[in-house]
C-alpha angles and dihedrals in degrees: 000000000000123000123247094249091059091047090051092049091049091048091052091049092048090052091054095043093049093047093048093045092050089050098046111024111024110082099173109146090214090062107100130187097316123181120193103220103176145348129206128192126200119244092257090053091234102113131039126193114204117198119206142172128211124208108224144047130315093274092055090047091053092047091049091049090053091048091051091050092051092048093047094103094052091045093049093049090049091050089051093048095049100039099045095211119154094239118032109222120241112249124230118185117213125180108241114242093203097098092049091048091048090050090051091050091049090052091050091049090050090052091049091050090050091050091048091051090049092051091046090051091049091050094056109116094005126120133210119271111246128004124343091243111033096181125102119246128210091251089062091069119091125226094274091063092249119120116249113282093014097097123127113311115241119222 
């Protein structure tokens, strides 16, 4: 069983090898503007998951996914050649959800900014309900130590 540090190093190396090979050797016209964002290797170093993003619309993403699947053999042999491990891990390509998540967070932040602006606009010219300072002060207490109006209740 390999340790996690070795798996992380191998994953980093696989990420670099796959990115360089896609850039230099793979000439598939379906392959769009692909960025390899991360790679993870299982503890036994047998399987590698490679995360990627594609700049473009859904059609370009689907075409790039098909191109990556067809180039999987070339990429795996290149990973085996450059890493020198006894067993070359199988490669699985997974589209990275990070850009979609970031886009969702940006949309939520835009909605929050719009709500804040709406509340700010509603508050223009308004005043607080009650006194400006609603907290009791020491001078409000009478000589018995009770606050004003909090004396003994009469039945």
